[in-house]
Structure formats: structure tokens, C-alpha cells
C-alpha positions in Angstrom: 84.1 105.0 171.1 87.0 102.6 170.4 90.5 103.7 171.5 93.4 102.5 170.0 95.4 101.3 173.2 97.9 98.9 173.3 100.3 97.4 175.9 102.7 100.4 176.0 105.5 100.1 178.4 105.1 96.2 178.8 107.8 93.9 177.5 106.7 91.8 174.4 108.0 88.3 175.7 106.6 85.9 173.2 109.0 86.2 169.9 106.5 84.2 167.7 103.8 87.0 168.2 105.1 90.1 166.5 103.9 93.6 167.9 101.0 95.2 166.4 101.6 97.5 163.6 101.6 101.1 164.3 98.3 103.0 164.3 95.8 100.2 164.5 93.5 101.5 161.6 91.4 98.5 161.6 87.6 99.6 161.1 84.5 98.7 162.8 83.9 97.6 166.4 86.7 96.5 168.4 87.4 94.8 172.0 89.9 94.6 174.6 92.0 91.6 173.0 92.4 93.5 169.7 93.7 96.7 171.2 90.7 98.8 170.1 89.4 99.3 173.6 85.6 100.3 173.7 84.6 103.3 175.8 81.0 103.5 176.8 79.4 106.8 177.4 76.4 108.8 178.2 75.8 112.6 178.2 72.7 114.5 179.6 71.7 117.0 177.1 70.4 119.5 179.2 73.0 119.1 182.3 76.0 118.4 179.9 77.4 115.8 182.5 78.9 112.6 181.1 79.8 109.3 182.6 82.4 107.2 180.8 83.5 103.5 181.2 86.3 101.7 179.8 84.8 98.2 178.5 86.1 94.7 177.4 83.4 94.4 174.6 80.6 96.7 173.1 78.0 94.0 173.2 74.4 94.3 174.8 75.6 92.6 178.2 78.0 95.3 178.5 76.2 98.4 177.4 72.6 98.0 178.4 73.4 97.7 182.1 75.9 100.8 181.7 73.1 102.9 180.1 70.5 101.6 182.5 72.7 102.7 185.5 73.3 106.1 184.2 69.9 107.2 182.8 66.7 107.6 184.3 63.9 105.4 183.7 61.8 107.8 181.8 64.9 109.3 179.7 64.9 109.5 176.0 68.2 107.5 174.8 69.2 108.5 171.2 71.6 106.3 169.7 72.9 104.8 166.3 71.5 101.6 165.1 74.2 99.5 166.7 72.3 96.2 167.8 73.5 96.2 171.3 71.0 98.9 172.0 68.1 97.1 170.5 66.4 96.3 174.0 66.8 99.8 175.4 63.0 100.4 174.6 62.1 97.3 176.7 63.3 99.2 179.8 60.8 102.0 179.6 63.2 104.5 178.0 62.3 106.1 174.7 64.7 105.0 172.1 64.7 107.0 168.7 67.8 106.0 166.5 69.7 107.5 163.5 71.3 105.4 160.8 75.1 106.1 160.1 75.3 103.0 157.7 76.9 104.0 154.1 74.0 104.6 151.7 71.6 105.4 154.5 73.6 108.1 156.3 71.4 110.1 158.6 73.0 112.4 161.1 70.1 113.9 162.8 66.2 113.8 162.2 63.1 116.1 163.0 60.5 113.6 164.2 57.9 116.2 165.4 58.0 118.6 162.5 58.9 121.7 164.7 62.0 122.4 162.7 64.5 121.1 165.3 66.4 118.1 164.8 66.2 116.6 168.0 67.0 113.0 167.1 70.7 112.6 166.9 73.7 111.5 168.8 76.0 114.2 168.2 76.2 115.5 171.7 78.1 112.1 172.5 80.2 112.3 169.3 81.6 115.7 170.3 82.4 114.2 173.6 84.3 111.5 171.6 86.1 114.3 169.8 87.0 116.0 173.0 88.4 112.7 174.5 90.4 111.9 171.5 92.0 115.4 171.6 92.5 115.0 175.4 94.6 111.7 174.8 96.4 112.8 171.7 99.5 114.6 173.6 100.1 111.5 175.5 101.2 109.7 172.1 99.8 106.3 172.9 98.2 105.0 175.9 98.4 101.6 177.5 95.0 100.0 177.5 95.9 98.9 181.3 95.7 102.6 182.2 93.2 104.0 179.6 90.4 104.1 182.4 92.5 106.5 184.6 92.9 108.8 181.6 89.3 108.5 180.9 88.3 109.3 184.3 90.4 112.5 184.5 88.8 113.5 181.2 85.3 112.7 182.8 86.2 114.8 185.8 87.4 117.7 184.2 84.4 117.9 181.6 81.9 117.5 184.6 83.7 120.4 186.4 81.8 123.3 185.1 83.1 126.3 187.2 86.6 126.6 189.2 85.3 128.3 192.4 87.8 129.3 195.1 86.2 126.5 197.5 87.4 124.1 194.8 90.8 125.7 194.5 91.2 125.7 198.3 90.6 122.1 198.3 92.9 121.3 196.0 95.7 123.2 197.8 95.2 121.7 201.2 97.9 119.4 201.9 96.7 115.6 202.4 96.4 114.7 206.0 95.5 111.1 206.7 92.8 110.1 208.9 93.9 109.2 212.6 93.3 105.5 213.2 
């Protein structure tokens, strides 16, 4: 996902460098420098647990180590055809893809003929929608603090049940460890 996140709350010191236009509507892949900050994510289809990370770029050197660190070696990793994922199958992970390119749009595919379209990345796309909805009330997020917002979203998403033990832990006053 690419999140529009600028330098909200920071003084714009250089008068020769005008501030970016409101609502950076540039299409395509972004990066930290252009204020379209990439966020990498994986989601377990069975567990529903997510792992998210704010990145500087969306290249193979950034995304592949993230996917390898947060998936099992025998996992099936469904992605779109972004070239940064090209070498995932070399790591031993099954890597079916769907094509989102105009003229070839494919959102889900049934490879084994059982009538269930199991090859898709719609689970992660739904997470991105949830993250955008979570960020919307803040009316703009500084890219310097985006990782903290993303961490809160990840934590709340992974917290499946609010138990009494959890509430007790949240209500306890902080007592520092004696040194």
C-alpha cells in the first residue's frame, strides 16, 4: 500500500521548494522521498494475523526480506505481478500471482478446478482498506509518525478478543522496575 503522508507539523524552511499540492494524487508506486510512503504487509489466511511495516521503497531488496521473515518457508504467498516479488518462488514458497494490469485485469483465479477461487490477494487488499479507514479521521498523517499509527492498527487488528485479563493488564498502573 502507498499512503500519502507528508511532513505534517514540520516547518517548511526552503522558500524555493513549494509545499506539495493537497491530496497527492500521483498514481503508481511511491517512495518516502515523494511522500507516498510504502507499507509492506502480510496476512495469514487462516489465522487472520497481520504484520505491517512502513518502508522507504517498494523494491525487491525491501519486500523480499520482509515476506521471508514473516512467512513460513513452505507457505503459499499470493501476490500481484509487481516485479519485486519475482524471486519469492526461489525461496521455496509457492508463489501464484494475479494480474491487475489494465486490459488483463484478474482479481481471483481457480487453479485446481474445485470451484473456489483460491488465488487472490483480496485478503490483504481488505486490510489496506481497513488501514486507510483507520487513518482517515486523523486528516493527514506525518510520514515521521506513520509507523506508530500502523503499529496501533496492526495491534488492534491482531487483538481478536478483549478478555478480562487484557482489561486488567490495561488498567494496572505503570510501576517501573527497581534498579
